[in-house]
C-alpha positions in Angstrom: -23.4 -17.9 26.4 -19.2 -17.6 26.9 -17.8 -19.0 24.8 -19.4 -17.9 21.5 -18.8 -14.1 23.0 -15.4 -15.3 23.5 -14.7 -16.4 20.0 -16.5 -12.8 18.6 -14.1 -11.1 20.7 -11.4 -12.9 19.3 -12.5 -12.4 15.7 -12.9 -9.2 16.1 -9.8 -8.8 17.3 -7.7 -10.0 14.6 -9.7 -7.9 12.0 -8.2 -5.1 13.7 -4.7 -6.7 14.2 -5.0 -7.4 10.0 -5.7 -3.5 9.3 -2.3 -2.3 7.2 -1.5 0.2 9.4 -1.2 4.2 7.6 -0.6 7.5 8.5 -2.0 9.5 11.1 -2.8 12.0 8.3 -2.5 12.0 4.4 0.9 13.1 2.8 1.7 15.2 0.4 2.2 13.2 -2.6 2.7 14.1 -6.8 -0.3 12.6 -7.7 -2.0 11.1 -9.8 1.0 8.3 -10.2 1.3 4.8 -12.2 3.7 2.1 -10.9 4.9 0.0 -12.8 4.2 -3.2 -9.6 6.1 -6.7 -9.8 4.9 -9.4 -7.5 7.4 -12.3 -6.8 6.5 -15.0 -3.9 7.8 -18.4 -3.9 9.2 -18.5 -7.4 6.6 -16.6 -9.1 5.8 -13.3 -10.5 3.1 -11.1 -11.5 3.3 -7.2 -13.1 0.0 -4.9 -12.9 -0.3 -0.9 -13.0 -1.3 1.0 -9.7 -2.7 4.5 -9.7 -2.9 6.6 -7.8 -5.1 9.7 -7.5 -6.5 12.6 -6.0 -9.9 12.7 -6.1 -12.3 15.0 -3.7 -9.9 14.4 -0.4 -9.6 11.2 -0.9 -6.9 8.7 -2.4 -8.4 6.3 -5.5 -6.2 3.7 -6.2 -6.5 1.7 -8.4 -4.4 -2.3 -9.0 -5.0 -3.4 -13.0 -3.3 -6.5 -15.0 -1.2 -5.8 -18.1 -4.6 -6.1 -20.0 -6.4 -3.6 -18.1 -8.9 -5.6 -15.9 -9.1 -4.2 -12.4 -8.0 -6.4 -9.7 -8.5 -4.2 -6.6 -10.4 -0.7 -6.9 -10.5 1.1 -2.4 -10.6 4.8 -1.4 -8.3 6.1 0.9 -10.3 8.8 3.4 -7.8 9.7 6.1 -8.3 6.7 8.2 -10.6 4.2 6.2 -10.6 2.7 2.8 -14.0 2.0 1.1 -15.0 0.2 -1.4 -14.6 1.8 -4.7 -16.9 -0.5 -7.9 -18.3 -4.1 -7.1 -14.8 -5.9 -6.5 -15.0 -8.1 -4.0 -12.5 -6.7 -0.6 -9.5 -7.7 -1.7 -6.8 -7.8 2.0 -4.2 -8.4 0.0 -4.5 -5.0 -2.4 -5.2 -2.6 0.5 -1.7 -4.2 2.2 0.1 -3.5 -0.9 -1.6 0.5 -0.8 -1.0 0.7 2.1 2.7 0.3 2.1 3.1 2.2 -0.8 1.7 5.3 0.8 4.0 4.7 3.4 7.1 3.8 1.1 5.9 7.2 -0.8 5.8 9.0 1.9 8.1 12.1 1.1 10.9 12.0 3.8 10.5 15.3 5.9 7.0 14.3 6.5 7.7 10.3 7.5 8.1 10.7 11.2 5.4 13.2 11.5 2.8 10.5 9.5 4.1 7.0 11.2 6.2 7.7 14.3 7.0 4.4 14.6 8.6 4.6 11.2 13.1 4.6 11.3 14.9 5.1 8.4 18.8 4.7 7.8 20.1 5.8 4.4 17.9 3.9 1.3 15.8 2.1 3.7 12.6 2.7 5.8 10.8 0.1 7.8 7.6 0.2 10.1 8.6 -2.2 12.6 8.6 -5.5 11.6 5.9 -5.4 9.2 6.8 -3.7 6.1 10.5 -2.7 5.0 11.5 -0.3 1.8 14.7 -0.3 -0.2 15.4 2.3 -2.2 17.2 2.5 -5.5 15.8 6.2 -6.4 13.9 8.0 -4.6 10.9 6.7 -7.4 12.5 3.3 -7.9 12.3 0.8 -4.5 11.6 -3.3 -3.4 8.4 -3.3 -0.9 9.6 -6.7 1.5 6.0 -7.7 3.1 7.5 -10.6 4.8 7.8 -14.4 4.4 9.3 -14.2 1.3 6.2 -11.8 -0.1 7.9 -9.0 -2.2 7.2 -5.9 -4.5 9.0 -4.4 -6.9 8.0 -0.9 -7.8 8.8 1.6 -10.0 6.9 4.8 -11.9 5.9 4.5 -15.8 7.5 6.7 -18.3 5.5 9.9 -18.2 3.8 10.2 -21.9 3.4 13.9 -22.0 7.4 13.6 -21.6 9.4 15.9 -23.8 
């Protein structure tokens, strides 16, 4: 009886440890945003479109391939992620969404929302989990460890003159 209980406890703790960090509360972001995300790992590249929008007090995250096919959709309601639509759970996408939220958090709100975060010049990091290098305020590289990195940049605004 003790072994199954110990195994269950271990699984529960590992599930909690795998959960991506989230801010104390949602930051003030300029939304909606459409971002080009280029994933690089082990010499492989993938391009996606990431759409972040506010909806009824939640943040809706939609990751699409270049053909417009949804790869992941999630709603963030404060401290909880919820599936949005019929797509299966995608822990890698949740990690990406949480890291992008960290990167988009305005500098003046960073330490309030992520007390364990650090920032120096054009770089910010959250422990050893995420490192963000800014080329410009809205162009950045996310390093998520194990050779995984994302280059993120805004898509051109079609309504701009």
